[in-house]
mmCIF file of the N, C-alpha and C atoms, coordinates in Angstrom:
data_MODEL
# 
_entry.id   MODEL 
# 
loop_
_atom_site.group_PDB 
_atom_site.id 
_atom_site.type_symbol 
_atom_site.label_atom_id 
_atom_site.label_alt_id 
_atom_site.label_comp_id 
_atom_site.label_asym_id 
_atom_site.label_entity_id 
_atom_site.label_seq_id 
_atom_site.pdbx_PDB_ins_code 
_atom_site.Cartn_x 
_atom_site.Cartn_y 
_atom_site.Cartn_z 
_atom_site.occupancy 
_atom_site.B_iso_or_equiv 
_atom_site.pdbx_formal_charge 
_atom_site.auth_seq_id 
_atom_site.auth_comp_id 
_atom_site.auth_asym_id 
_atom_site.auth_atom_id 
_atom_site.pdbx_PDB_model_num 
ATOM 1   N N  . UNK A 1 1  ? 5.493   11.476  24.592  1.00 0.00 ? 1  UNK A N  1 
ATOM 2   C CA . UNK A 1 1  ? 5.502   10.283  23.767  1.00 0.00 ? 1  UNK A CA 1 
ATOM 3   C C  . UNK A 1 1  ? 5.446   10.685  22.293  1.00 0.00 ? 1  UNK A C  1 
ATOM 4   N N  . UNK A 1 2  ? 6.300   10.078  21.495  1.00 0.00 ? 2  UNK A N  1 
ATOM 5   C CA . UNK A 1 2  ? 6.361   10.398  20.072  1.00 0.00 ? 2  UNK A CA 1 
ATOM 6   C C  . UNK A 1 2  ? 5.193   9.759   19.333  1.00 0.00 ? 2  UNK A C  1 
ATOM 7   N N  . UNK A 1 3  ? 4.777   10.434  18.266  1.00 0.00 ? 3  UNK A N  1 
ATOM 8   C CA . UNK A 1 3  ? 3.696   9.892   17.439  1.00 0.00 ? 3  UNK A CA 1 
ATOM 9   C C  . UNK A 1 3  ? 4.185   8.667   16.683  1.00 0.00 ? 3  UNK A C  1 
ATOM 10  N N  . UNK A 1 4  ? 3.278   7.741   16.458  1.00 0.00 ? 4  UNK A N  1 
ATOM 11  C CA . UNK A 1 4  ? 3.591   6.585   15.628  1.00 0.00 ? 4  UNK A CA 1 
ATOM 12  C C  . UNK A 1 4  ? 3.703   7.022   14.175  1.00 0.00 ? 4  UNK A C  1 
ATOM 13  N N  . UNK A 1 5  ? 4.523   6.310   13.408  1.00 0.00 ? 5  UNK A N  1 
ATOM 14  C CA . UNK A 1 5  ? 4.689   6.594   11.988  1.00 0.00 ? 5  UNK A CA 1 
ATOM 15  C C  . UNK A 1 5  ? 4.088   5.446   11.197  1.00 0.00 ? 5  UNK A C  1 
ATOM 16  N N  . UNK A 1 6  ? 3.379   5.788   10.135  1.00 0.00 ? 6  UNK A N  1 
ATOM 17  C CA . UNK A 1 6  ? 2.740   4.761   9.329   1.00 0.00 ? 6  UNK A CA 1 
ATOM 18  C C  . UNK A 1 6  ? 2.892   5.017   7.851   1.00 0.00 ? 6  UNK A C  1 
ATOM 19  N N  . UNK A 1 7  ? 2.693   3.963   7.078   1.00 0.00 ? 7  UNK A N  1 
ATOM 20  C CA . UNK A 1 7  ? 2.635   4.104   5.628   1.00 0.00 ? 7  UNK A CA 1 
ATOM 21  C C  . UNK A 1 7  ? 1.258   3.648   5.172   1.00 0.00 ? 7  UNK A C  1 
ATOM 22  N N  . UNK A 1 8  ? 0.750   4.316   4.159   1.00 0.00 ? 8  UNK A N  1 
ATOM 23  C CA . UNK A 1 8  ? -0.558  4.004   3.596   1.00 0.00 ? 8  UNK A CA 1 
ATOM 24  C C  . UNK A 1 8  ? -0.350  3.438   2.199   1.00 0.00 ? 8  UNK A C  1 
ATOM 25  N N  . UNK A 1 9  ? -0.855  2.241   1.950   1.00 0.00 ? 9  UNK A N  1 
ATOM 26  C CA . UNK A 1 9  ? -0.745  1.601   0.641   1.00 0.00 ? 9  UNK A CA 1 
ATOM 27  C C  . UNK A 1 9  ? -2.115  1.536   -0.009  1.00 0.00 ? 9  UNK A C  1 
ATOM 28  N N  . UNK A 1 10 ? -2.245  2.116   -1.202  1.00 0.00 ? 10 UNK A N  1 
ATOM 29  C CA . UNK A 1 10 ? -3.489  2.028   -1.966  1.00 0.00 ? 10 UNK A CA 1 
ATOM 30  C C  . UNK A 1 10 ? -3.151  1.886   -3.441  1.00 0.00 ? 10 UNK A C  1 
ATOM 31  N N  . UNK A 1 11 ? -4.190  1.676   -4.231  1.00 0.00 ? 11 UNK A N  1 
ATOM 32  C CA . UNK A 1 11 ? -4.025  1.643   -5.682  1.00 0.00 ? 11 UNK A CA 1 
ATOM 33  C C  . UNK A 1 11 ? -4.174  3.035   -6.280  1.00 0.00 ? 11 UNK A C  1 
ATOM 34  N N  . UNK A 1 12 ? -4.460  4.030   -5.467  1.00 0.00 ? 12 UNK A N  1 
ATOM 35  C CA . UNK A 1 12 ? -4.522  5.404   -5.928  1.00 0.00 ? 12 UNK A CA 1 
ATOM 36  C C  . UNK A 1 12 ? -5.905  5.946   -6.210  1.00 0.00 ? 12 UNK A C  1 
ATOM 37  N N  . UNK A 1 13 ? -6.943  5.145   -6.047  1.00 0.00 ? 13 UNK A N  1 
ATOM 38  C CA . UNK A 1 13 ? -8.301  5.629   -6.282  1.00 0.00 ? 13 UNK A CA 1 
ATOM 39  C C  . UNK A 1 13 ? -8.772  6.442   -5.073  1.00 0.00 ? 13 UNK A C  1 
ATOM 40  N N  . UNK A 1 14 ? -9.570  7.478   -5.331  1.00 0.00 ? 14 UNK A N  1 
ATOM 41  C CA . UNK A 1 14 ? -9.947  8.426   -4.285  1.00 0.00 ? 14 UNK A CA 1 
ATOM 42  C C  . UNK A 1 14 ? -10.648 7.777   -3.097  1.00 0.00 ? 14 UNK A C  1 
ATOM 43  N N  . UNK A 1 15 ? -11.513 6.816   -3.340  1.00 0.00 ? 15 UNK A N  1 
ATOM 44  C CA . UNK A 1 15 ? -12.209 6.151   -2.243  1.00 0.00 ? 15 UNK A CA 1 
ATOM 45  C C  . UNK A 1 15 ? -11.255 5.417   -1.322  1.00 0.00 ? 15 UNK A C  1 
ATOM 46  N N  . UNK A 1 16 ? -10.280 4.746   -1.913  1.00 0.00 ? 16 UNK A N  1 
ATOM 47  C CA . UNK A 1 16 ? -9.287  4.020   -1.117  1.00 0.00 ? 16 UNK A CA 1 
ATOM 48  C C  . UNK A 1 16 ? -8.410  4.978   -0.324  1.00 0.00 ? 16 UNK A C  1 
ATOM 49  N N  . UNK A 1 17 ? -8.013  6.061   -0.975  1.00 0.00 ? 17 UNK A N  1 
ATOM 50  C CA . UNK A 1 17 ? -7.166  7.048   -0.307  1.00 0.00 ? 17 UNK A CA 1 
ATOM 51  C C  . UNK A 1 17 ? -7.890  7.650   0.885   1.00 0.00 ? 17 UNK A C  1 
ATOM 52  N N  . UNK A 1 18 ? -9.154  8.013   0.706   1.00 0.00 ? 18 UNK A N  1 
ATOM 53  C CA . UNK A 1 18 ? -9.889  8.628   1.814   1.00 0.00 ? 18 UNK A CA 1 
ATOM 54  C C  . UNK A 1 18 ? -10.115 7.638   2.954   1.00 0.00 ? 18 UNK A C  1 
ATOM 55  N N  . UNK A 1 19 ? -10.276 6.352   2.644   1.00 0.00 ? 19 UNK A N  1 
ATOM 56  C CA . UNK A 1 19 ? -10.443 5.346   3.699   1.00 0.00 ? 19 UNK A CA 1 
ATOM 57  C C  . UNK A 1 19 ? -9.194  5.222   4.562   1.00 0.00 ? 19 UNK A C  1 
ATOM 58  N N  . UNK A 1 20 ? -8.047  5.051   3.925   1.00 0.00 ? 20 UNK A N  1 
ATOM 59  C CA . UNK A 1 20 ? -6.825  4.851   4.707   1.00 0.00 ? 20 UNK A CA 1 
ATOM 60  C C  . UNK A 1 20 ? -6.386  6.131   5.407   1.00 0.00 ? 20 UNK A C  1 
ATOM 61  N N  . UNK A 1 21 ? -6.567  7.291   4.756   1.00 0.00 ? 21 UNK A N  1 
ATOM 62  C CA . UNK A 1 21 ? -6.209  8.546   5.411   1.00 0.00 ? 21 UNK A CA 1 
ATOM 63  C C  . UNK A 1 21 ? -7.137  8.844   6.579   1.00 0.00 ? 21 UNK A C  1 
ATOM 64  N N  . UNK A 1 22 ? -8.414  8.511   6.444   1.00 0.00 ? 22 UNK A N  1 
ATOM 65  C CA . UNK A 1 22 ? -9.352  8.701   7.548   1.00 0.00 ? 22 UNK A CA 1 
ATOM 66  C C  . UNK A 1 22 ? -8.969  7.873   8.757   1.00 0.00 ? 22 UNK A C  1 
ATOM 67  N N  . UNK A 1 23 ? -8.577  6.629   8.535   1.00 0.00 ? 23 UNK A N  1 
ATOM 68  C CA . UNK A 1 23 ? -8.146  5.773   9.634   1.00 0.00 ? 23 UNK A CA 1 
ATOM 69  C C  . UNK A 1 23 ? -6.855  6.285   10.259  1.00 0.00 ? 23 UNK A C  1 
ATOM 70  N N  . UNK A 1 24 ? -5.916  6.721   9.424   1.00 0.00 ? 24 UNK A N  1 
ATOM 71  C CA . UNK A 1 24 ? -4.650  7.248   9.940   1.00 0.00 ? 24 UNK A CA 1 
ATOM 72  C C  . UNK A 1 24 ? -4.875  8.504   10.778  1.00 0.00 ? 24 UNK A C  1 
ATOM 73  N N  . UNK A 1 25 ? -5.764  9.370   10.335  1.00 0.00 ? 25 UNK A N  1 
ATOM 74  C CA . UNK A 1 25 ? -6.067  10.582  11.107  1.00 0.00 ? 25 UNK A CA 1 
ATOM 75  C C  . UNK A 1 25 ? -6.793  10.241  12.400  1.00 0.00 ? 25 UNK A C  1 
ATOM 76  N N  . UNK A 1 26 ? -7.671  9.243   12.362  1.00 0.00 ? 26 UNK A N  1 
ATOM 77  C CA . UNK A 1 26 ? -8.378  8.825   13.576  1.00 0.00 ? 26 UNK A CA 1 
ATOM 78  C C  . UNK A 1 26 ? -7.411  8.228   14.597  1.00 0.00 ? 26 UNK A C  1 
ATOM 79  N N  . UNK A 1 27 ? -6.368  7.550   14.108  1.00 0.00 ? 27 UNK A N  1 
ATOM 80  C CA . UNK A 1 27 ? -5.356  6.982   14.996  1.00 0.00 ? 27 UNK A CA 1 
ATOM 81  C C  . UNK A 1 27 ? -4.322  8.015   15.432  1.00 0.00 ? 27 UNK A C  1 
ATOM 82  N N  . UNK A 1 28 ? -4.379  9.208   14.829  1.00 0.00 ? 28 UNK A N  1 
ATOM 83  C CA . UNK A 1 28 ? -3.465  10.306  15.136  1.00 0.00 ? 28 UNK A CA 1 
ATOM 84  C C  . UNK A 1 28 ? -2.005  9.884   14.937  1.00 0.00 ? 28 UNK A C  1 
ATOM 85  N N  . UNK A 1 29 ? -1.700  9.413   13.719  1.00 0.00 ? 29 UNK A N  1 
ATOM 86  C CA . UNK A 1 29 ? -0.333  9.017   13.391  1.00 0.00 ? 29 UNK A CA 1 
ATOM 87  C C  . UNK A 1 29 ? 0.210   9.901   12.277  1.00 0.00 ? 29 UNK A C  1 
ATOM 88  N N  . UNK A 1 30 ? 1.534   9.983   12.195  1.00 0.00 ? 30 UNK A N  1 
ATOM 89  C CA . UNK A 1 30 ? 2.184   10.625  11.061  1.00 0.00 ? 30 UNK A CA 1 
ATOM 90  C C  . UNK A 1 30 ? 2.247   9.579   9.953   1.00 0.00 ? 30 UNK A C  1 
ATOM 91  N N  . UNK A 1 31 ? 1.922   9.969   8.715   1.00 0.00 ? 31 UNK A N  1 
ATOM 92  C CA . UNK A 1 31 ? 1.874   8.971   7.654   1.00 0.00 ? 31 UNK A CA 1 
ATOM 93  C C  . UNK A 1 31 ? 2.368   9.517   6.335   1.00 0.00 ? 31 UNK A C  1 
ATOM 94  N N  . UNK A 1 32 ? 2.792   8.589   5.485   1.00 0.00 ? 32 UNK A N  1 
ATOM 95  C CA . UNK A 1 32 ? 3.117   8.887   4.094   1.00 0.00 ? 32 UNK A CA 1 
ATOM 96  C C  . UNK A 1 32 ? 2.299   7.940   3.230   1.00 0.00 ? 32 UNK A C  1 
ATOM 97  N N  . UNK A 1 33 ? 1.874   8.427   2.092   1.00 0.00 ? 33 UNK A N  1 
ATOM 98  C CA . UNK A 1 33 ? 1.028   7.641   1.192   1.00 0.00 ? 33 UNK A CA 1 
ATOM 99  C C  . UNK A 1 33 ? 1.878   7.077   0.063   1.00 0.00 ? 33 UNK A C  1 
ATOM 100 N N  . UNK A 1 34 ? 1.674   5.793   -0.249  1.00 0.00 ? 34 UNK A N  1 
ATOM 101 C CA . UNK A 1 34 ? 2.385   5.134   -1.342  1.00 0.00 ? 34 UNK A CA 1 
ATOM 102 C C  . UNK A 1 34 ? 1.376   4.436   -2.233  1.00 0.00 ? 34 UNK A C  1 
ATOM 103 N N  . UNK A 1 35 ? 1.511   4.665   -3.525  1.00 0.00 ? 35 UNK A N  1 
ATOM 104 C CA . UNK A 1 35 ? 0.623   4.031   -4.498  1.00 0.00 ? 35 UNK A CA 1 
ATOM 105 C C  . UNK A 1 35 ? 1.259   2.722   -4.965  1.00 0.00 ? 35 UNK A C  1 
ATOM 106 N N  . UNK A 1 36 ? 0.485   1.641   -4.938  1.00 0.00 ? 36 UNK A N  1 
ATOM 107 C CA . UNK A 1 36 ? 0.964   0.339   -5.392  1.00 0.00 ? 36 UNK A CA 1 
ATOM 108 C C  . UNK A 1 36 ? 0.792   0.282   -6.901  1.00 0.00 ? 36 UNK A C  1 
ATOM 109 N N  . UNK A 1 37 ? 1.896   0.124   -7.622  1.00 0.00 ? 37 UNK A N  1 
ATOM 110 C CA . UNK A 1 37 ? 1.870   0.058   -9.080  1.00 0.00 ? 37 UNK A CA 1 
ATOM 111 C C  . UNK A 1 37 ? 2.610   -1.187  -9.537  1.00 0.00 ? 37 UNK A C  1 
ATOM 112 N N  . UNK A 1 38 ? 2.212   -1.706  -10.671 1.00 0.00 ? 38 UNK A N  1 
ATOM 113 C CA . UNK A 1 38 ? 2.910   -2.861  -11.232 1.00 0.00 ? 38 UNK A CA 1 
ATOM 114 C C  . UNK A 1 38 ? 3.904   -2.411  -12.288 1.00 0.00 ? 38 UNK A C  1 
ATOM 115 N N  . UNK A 1 39 ? 4.974   -3.176  -12.449 1.00 0.00 ? 39 UNK A N  1 
ATOM 116 C CA . UNK A 1 39 ? 5.970   -2.899  -13.477 1.00 0.00 ? 39 UNK A CA 1 
ATOM 117 C C  . UNK A 1 39 ? 5.491   -3.352  -14.847 1.00 0.00 ? 39 UNK A C  1 
ATOM 118 N N  . UNK A 1 40 ? 4.727   -4.434  -14.864 1.00 0.00 ? 40 UNK A N  1 
ATOM 119 C CA . UNK A 1 40 ? 4.277   -5.001  -16.134 1.00 0.00 ? 40 UNK A CA 1 
ATOM 120 C C  . UNK A 1 40 ? 2.761   -5.026  -16.169 1.00 0.00 ? 40 UNK A C  1 
ATOM 121 N N  . UNK A 1 41 ? 2.219   -5.038  -17.364 1.00 0.00 ? 41 UNK A N  1 
ATOM 122 C CA . UNK A 1 41 ? 0.775   -5.102  -17.524 1.00 0.00 ? 41 UNK A CA 1 
ATOM 123 C C  . UNK A 1 41 ? 0.320   -6.544  -17.339 1.00 0.00 ? 41 UNK A C  1 
ATOM 124 N N  . UNK A 1 42 ? -0.564  -6.774  -16.368 1.00 0.00 ? 42 UNK A N  1 
ATOM 125 C CA . UNK A 1 42 ? -1.052  -8.121  -16.099 1.00 0.00 ? 42 UNK A CA 1 
ATOM 126 C C  . UNK A 1 42 ? -2.511  -8.299  -16.463 1.00 0.00 ? 42 UNK A C  1 
ATOM 127 N N  . UNK A 1 43 ? -3.154  -7.276  -16.974 1.00 0.00 ? 43 UNK A N  1 
ATOM 128 C CA . UNK A 1 43 ? -4.557  -7.388  -17.351 1.00 0.00 ? 43 UNK A CA 1 
ATOM 129 C C  . UNK A 1 43 ? -5.486  -7.054  -16.201 1.00 0.00 ? 43 UNK A C  1 
ATOM 130 N N  . UNK A 1 44 ? -6.723  -6.760  -16.538 1.00 0.00 ? 44 UNK A N  1 
ATOM 131 C CA . UNK A 1 44 ? -7.700  -6.340  -15.540 1.00 0.00 ? 44 UNK A CA 1 
ATOM 132 C C  . UNK A 1 44 ? -8.149  -7.501  -14.658 1.00 0.00 ? 44 UNK A C  1 
ATOM 133 N N  . UNK A 1 45 ? -8.378  -8.675  -15.240 1.00 0.00 ? 45 UNK A N  1 
ATOM 134 C CA . UNK A 1 45 ? -8.918  -9.811  -14.493 1.00 0.00 ? 45 UNK A CA 1 
ATOM 135 C C  . UNK A 1 45 ? -7.857  -10.823 -14.090 1.00 0.00 ? 45 UNK A C  1 
ATOM 136 N N  . UNK A 1 46 ? -6.643  -10.387 -13.885 1.00 0.00 ? 46 UNK A N  1 
ATOM 137 C CA . UNK A 1 46 ? -5.580  -11.350 -13.591 1.00 0.00 ? 46 UNK A CA 1 
ATOM 138 C C  . UNK A 1 46 ? -5.008  -11.167 -12.191 1.00 0.00 ? 46 UNK A C  1 
ATOM 139 N N  . UNK A 1 47 ? -5.868  -11.004 -11.191 1.00 0.00 ? 47 UNK A N  1 
ATOM 140 C CA . UNK A 1 47 ? -5.367  -10.798 -9.830  1.00 0.00 ? 47 UNK A CA 1 
ATOM 141 C C  . UNK A 1 47 ? -4.607  -12.010 -9.317  1.00 0.00 ? 47 UNK A C  1 
ATOM 142 N N  . UNK A 1 48 ? -4.936  -13.200 -9.791  1.00 0.00 ? 48 UNK A N  1 
ATOM 143 C CA . UNK A 1 48 ? -4.209  -14.401 -9.366  1.00 0.00 ? 48 UNK A CA 1 
ATOM 144 C C  . UNK A 1 48 ? -2.789  -14.416 -9.919  1.00 0.00 ? 48 UNK A C  1 
ATOM 145 N N  . UNK A 1 49 ? -2.560  -13.726 -11.011 1.00 0.00 ? 49 UNK A N  1 
ATOM 146 C CA . UNK A 1 49 ? -1.231  -13.704 -11.612 1.00 0.00 ? 49 UNK A CA 1 
ATOM 147 C C  . UNK A 1 49 ? -0.224  -12.974 -10.742 1.00 0.00 ? 49 UNK A C  1 
ATOM 148 N N  . UNK A 1 50 ? -0.666  -12.074 -9.889  1.00 0.00 ? 50 UNK A N  1 
ATOM 149 C CA . UNK A 1 50 ? 0.258   -11.344 -9.024  1.00 0.00 ? 50 UNK A CA 1 
ATOM 150 C C  . UNK A 1 50 ? 1.049   -12.280 -8.126  1.00 0.00 ? 50 UNK A C  1 
ATOM 151 N N  . UNK A 1 51 ? 0.458   -13.386 -7.718  1.00 0.00 ? 51 UNK A N  1 
ATOM 152 C CA . UNK A 1 51 ? 1.176   -14.320 -6.856  1.00 0.00 ? 51 UNK A CA 1 
ATOM 153 C C  . UNK A 1 51 ? 2.349   -14.955 -7.581  1.00 0.00 ? 51 UNK A C  1 
ATOM 154 N N  . UNK A 1 52 ? 2.255   -15.084 -8.885  1.00 0.00 ? 52 UNK A N  1 
ATOM 155 C CA . UNK A 1 52 ? 3.333   -15.677 -9.660  1.00 0.00 ? 52 UNK A CA 1 
ATOM 156 C C  . UNK A 1 52 ? 4.402   -14.658 -10.039 1.00 0.00 ? 52 UNK A C  1 
ATOM 157 N N  . UNK A 1 53 ? 4.052   -13.400 -10.030 1.00 0.00 ? 53 UNK A N  1 
ATOM 158 C CA . UNK A 1 53 ? 4.981   -12.333 -10.382 1.00 0.00 ? 53 UNK A CA 1 
ATOM 159 C C  . UNK A 1 53 ? 5.316   -11.526 -9.137  1.00 0.00 ? 53 UNK A C  1 
ATOM 160 N N  . UNK A 1 54 ? 5.981   -12.154 -8.197  1.00 0.00 ? 54 UNK A N  1 
ATOM 161 C CA . UNK A 1 54 ? 6.265   -11.517 -6.906  1.00 0.00 ? 54 UNK A CA 1 
ATOM 162 C C  . UNK A 1 54 ? 7.048   -10.216 -7.070  1.00 0.00 ? 54 UNK A C  1 
ATOM 163 N N  . UNK A 1 55 ? 7.938   -10.163 -8.018  1.00 0.00 ? 55 UNK A N  1 
ATOM 164 C CA . UNK A 1 55 ? 8.764   -8.980  -8.188  1.00 0.00 ? 55 UNK A CA 1 
ATOM 165 C C  . UNK A 1 55 ? 8.253   -8.081  -9.306  1.00 0.00 ? 55 UNK A C  1 
ATOM 166 N N  . UNK A 1 56 ? 6.962   -8.118  -9.574  1.00 0.00 ? 56 UNK A N  1 
ATOM 167 C CA . UNK A 1 56 ? 6.391   -7.319  -10.652 1.00 0.00 ? 56 UNK A CA 1 
ATOM 168 C C  . UNK A 1 56 ? 5.950   -5.935  -10.185 1.00 0.00 ? 56 UNK A C  1 
ATOM 169 N N  . UNK A 1 57 ? 6.141   -5.616  -8.907  1.00 0.00 ? 57 UNK A N  1 
ATOM 170 C CA . UNK A 1 57 ? 5.717   -4.328  -8.385  1.00 0.00 ? 57 UNK A CA 1 
ATOM 171 C C  . UNK A 1 57 ? 6.856   -3.329  -8.392  1.00 0.00 ? 57 UNK A C  1 
ATOM 172 N N  . UNK A 1 58 ? 6.522   -2.064  -8.659  1.00 0.00 ? 58 UNK A N  1 
ATOM 173 C CA . UNK A 1 58 ? 7.511   -1.004  -8.570  1.00 0.00 ? 58 UNK A CA 1 
ATOM 174 C C  . UNK A 1 58 ? 7.905   -0.851  -7.111  1.00 0.00 ? 58 UNK A C  1 
ATOM 175 N N  . UNK A 1 59 ? 9.189   -0.721  -6.880  1.00 0.00 ? 59 UNK A N  1 
ATOM 176 C CA . UNK A 1 59 ? 9.680   -0.642  -5.509  1.00 0.00 ? 59 UNK A CA 1 
ATOM 177 C C  . UNK A 1 59 ? 9.598   0.786   -4.996  1.00 0.00 ? 59 UNK A C  1 
ATOM 178 N N  . UNK A 1 60 ? 9.364   0.899   -3.713  1.00 0.00 ? 60 UNK A N  1 
ATOM 179 C CA . UNK A 1 60 ? 9.432   2.192   -3.062  1.00 0.00 ? 60 UNK A CA 1 
ATOM 180 C C  . UNK A 1 60 ? 10.160  2.000   -1.747  1.00 0.00 ? 60 UNK A C  1 
ATOM 181 N N  . UNK A 1 61 ? 11.011  2.963   -1.417  1.00 0.00 ? 61 UNK A N  1 
ATOM 182 C CA . UNK A 1 61 ? 11.805  2.868   -0.200  1.00 0.00 ? 61 UNK A CA 1 
ATOM 183 C C  . UNK A 1 61 ? 11.007  3.383   0.973   1.00 0.00 ? 61 UNK A C  1 
ATOM 184 N N  . UNK A 1 62 ? 10.866  2.545   1.960   1.00 0.00 ? 62 UNK A N  1 
ATOM 185 C CA . UNK A 1 62 ? 10.148  2.913   3.169   1.00 0.00 ? 62 UNK A CA 1 
ATOM 186 C C  . UNK A 1 62 ? 11.023  2.517   4.343   1.00 0.00 ? 62 UNK A C  1 
ATOM 187 N N  . UNK A 1 63 ? 11.288  3.469   5.197   1.00 0.00 ? 63 UNK A N  1 
ATOM 188 C CA . UNK A 1 63 ? 12.075  3.140   6.376   1.00 0.00 ? 63 UNK A CA 1 
ATOM 189 C C  . UNK A 1 63 ? 11.427  3.751   7.601   1.00 0.00 ? 63 UNK A C  1 
ATOM 190 N N  . UNK A 1 64 ? 11.633  3.109   8.708   1.00 0.00 ? 64 UNK A N  1 
ATOM 191 C CA . UNK A 1 64 ? 11.195  3.607   10.003  1.00 0.00 ? 64 UNK A CA 1 
ATOM 192 C C  . UNK A 1 64 ? 9.688   3.853   10.065  1.00 0.00 ? 64 UNK A C  1 
ATOM 193 N N  . UNK A 1 65 ? 8.930   2.775   10.069  1.00 0.00 ? 65 UNK A N  1 
ATOM 194 C CA . UNK A 1 65 ? 7.487   2.891   10.223  1.00 0.00 ? 65 UNK A CA 1 
ATOM 195 C C  . UNK A 1 65 ? 7.015   1.901   11.274  1.00 0.00 ? 65 UNK A C  1 
ATOM 196 N N  . UNK A 1 66 ? 5.885   2.220   11.889  1.00 0.00 ? 66 UNK A N  1 
ATOM 197 C CA . UNK A 1 66 ? 5.315   1.369   12.930  1.00 0.00 ? 66 UNK A CA 1 
ATOM 198 C C  . UNK A 1 66 ? 4.065   0.640   12.451  1.00 0.00 ? 66 UNK A C  1 
ATOM 199 N N  . UNK A 1 67 ? 3.305   1.269   11.555  1.00 0.00 ? 67 UNK A N  1 
ATOM 200 C CA . UNK A 1 67 ? 2.005   0.749   11.140  1.00 0.00 ? 67 UNK A CA 1 
ATOM 201 C C  . UNK A 1 67 ? 1.892   0.786   9.618   1.00 0.00 ? 67 UNK A C  1 
ATOM 202 N N  . UNK A 1 68 ? 1.285   -0.261  9.048   1.00 0.00 ? 68 UNK A N  1 
ATOM 203 C CA . UNK A 1 68 ? 0.928   -0.278  7.628   1.00 0.00 ? 68 UNK A CA 1 
ATOM 204 C C  . UNK A 1 68 ? -0.592  -0.305  7.546   1.00 0.00 ? 68 UNK A C  1 
ATOM 205 N N  . UNK A 1 69 ? -1.162  0.665   6.823   1.00 0.00 ? 69 UNK A N  1 
ATOM 206 C CA . UNK A 1 69 ? -2.602  0.691   6.572   1.00 0.00 ? 69 UNK A CA 1 
ATOM 207 C C  . UNK A 1 69 ? -2.770  0.556   5.066   1.00 0.00 ? 69 UNK A C  1 
ATOM 208 N N  . UNK A 1 70 ? -3.567  -0.419  4.631   1.00 0.00 ? 70 UNK A N  1 
ATOM 209 C CA . UNK A 1 70 ? -3.673  -0.675  3.203   1.00 0.00 ? 70 UNK A CA 1 
ATOM 210 C C  . UNK A 1 70 ? -5.121  -0.886  2.789   1.00 0.00 ? 70 UNK A C  1 
ATOM 211 N N  . UNK A 1 71 ? -5.354  -0.691  1.480   1.00 0.00 ? 71 UNK A N  1 
ATOM 212 C CA . UNK A 1 71 ? -6.685  -0.859  0.916   1.00 0.00 ? 71 UNK A CA 1 
ATOM 213 C C  . UNK A 1 71 ? -6.519  -1.188  -0.564  1.00 0.00 ? 71 UNK A C  1 
ATOM 214 N N  . UNK A 1 72 ? -7.303  -2.137  -1.069  1.00 0.00 ? 72 UNK A N  1 
ATOM 215 C CA . UNK A 1 72 ? -7.245  -2.501  -2.477  1.00 0.00 ? 72 UNK A CA 1 
ATOM 216 C C  . UNK A 1 72 ? -6.800  -3.930  -2.672  1.00 0.00 ? 72 UNK A C  1 
ATOM 217 N N  . UNK A 1 73 ? -6.959  -4.427  -3.899  1.00 0.00 ? 73 UNK A N  1 
ATOM 218 C CA . UNK A 1 73 ? -6.630  -5.834  -4.138  1.00 0.00 ? 73 UNK A CA 1 
ATOM 219 C C  . UNK A 1 73 ? -5.167  -6.059  -4.476  1.00 0.00 ? 73 UNK A C  1 
ATOM 220 N N  . UNK A 1 74 ? -4.475  -5.086  -5.046  1.00 0.00 ? 74 UNK A N  1 
ATOM 221 C CA . UNK A 1 74 ? -3.067  -5.276  -5.388  1.00 0.00 ? 74 UNK A CA 1 
ATOM 222 C C  . UNK A 1 74 ? -2.179  -5.272  -4.151  1.00 0.00 ? 74 UNK A C  1 
ATOM 223 N N  . UNK A 1 75 ? -2.571  -4.552  -3.132  1.00 0.00 ? 75 UNK A N  1 
ATOM 224 C CA . UNK A 1 75 ? -1.714  -4.372  -1.962  1.00 0.00 ? 75 UNK A CA 1 
ATOM 225 C C  . UNK A 1 75 ? -1.450  -5.659  -1.216  1.00 0.00 ? 75 UNK A C  1 
ATOM 226 N N  . UNK A 1 76 ? -2.343  -6.631  -1.304  1.00 0.00 ? 76 UNK A N  1 
ATOM 227 C CA . UNK A 1 76 ? -2.153  -7.852  -0.517  1.00 0.00 ? 76 UNK A CA 1 
ATOM 228 C C  . UNK A 1 76 ? -0.934  -8.637  -0.966  1.00 0.00 ? 76 UNK A C  1 
ATOM 229 N N  . UNK A 1 77 ? -0.499  -8.457  -2.199  1.00 0.00 ? 77 UNK A N  1 
ATOM 230 C CA . UNK A 1 77 ? 0.668   -9.173  -2.686  1.00 0.00 ? 77 UNK A CA 1 
ATOM 231 C C  . UNK A 1 77 ? 1.964   -8.418  -2.422  1.00 0.00 ? 77 UNK A C  1 
ATOM 232 N N  . UNK A 1 78 ? 1.895   -7.164  -2.040  1.00 0.00 ? 78 UNK A N  1 
ATOM 233 C CA . UNK A 1 78 ? 3.109   -6.395  -1.783  1.00 0.00 ? 78 UNK A CA 1 
ATOM 234 C C  . UNK A 1 78 ? 3.690   -6.676  -0.418  1.00 0.00 ? 78 UNK A C  1 
ATOM 235 N N  . UNK A 1 79 ? 2.956   -7.308  0.488   1.00 0.00 ? 79 UNK A N  1 
ATOM 236 C CA . UNK A 1 79 ? 3.491   -7.572  1.818   1.00 0.00 ? 79 UNK A CA 1 
ATOM 237 C C  . UNK A 1 79 ? 4.662   -8.541  1.771   1.00 0.00 ? 79 UNK A C  1 
ATOM 238 N N  . UNK A 1 80 ? 4.818   -9.293  0.696   1.00 0.00 ? 80 UNK A N  1 
ATOM 239 C CA . UNK A 1 80 ? 5.992   -10.152 0.544   1.00 0.00 ? 80 UNK A CA 1 
ATOM 240 C C  . UNK A 1 80 ? 7.261   -9.330  0.370   1.00 0.00 ? 80 UNK A C  1 
ATOM 241 N N  . UNK A 1 81 ? 7.120   -8.076  -0.018  1.00 0.00 ? 81 UNK A N  1 
ATOM 242 C CA . UNK A 1 81 ? 8.277   -7.218  -0.242  1.00 0.00 ? 81 UNK A CA 1 
ATOM 243 C C  . UNK A 1 81 ? 8.842   -6.647  1.047   1.00 0.00 ? 81 UNK A C  1 
ATOM 244 N N  . UNK A 1 82 ? 8.083   -6.676  2.130   1.00 0.00 ? 82 UNK A N  1 
ATOM 245 C CA . UNK A 1 82 ? 8.551   -6.090  3.388   1.00 0.00 ? 82 UNK A CA 1 
ATOM 246 C C  . UNK A 1 82 ? 9.301   -7.087  4.212   1.00 0.00 ? 82 UNK A C  1 
# 
């Protein structure tokens, strides 16, 4: 049986990275890590603004994955891109 493939979405902070990588290793999956970044500056306290700027995230090409593991507040708005 082939291993499952997953992508890890974080904001790039070490705590978030270790959380998602720990889960991916516990699930014994092959994974690639992707950092969620914005194209424009939206400010520190403007998490609600992400819903209005759906296309404000830098795009990354992801193909052929089975599982998405994510951590952080920006990642919840990127699921509209998939």
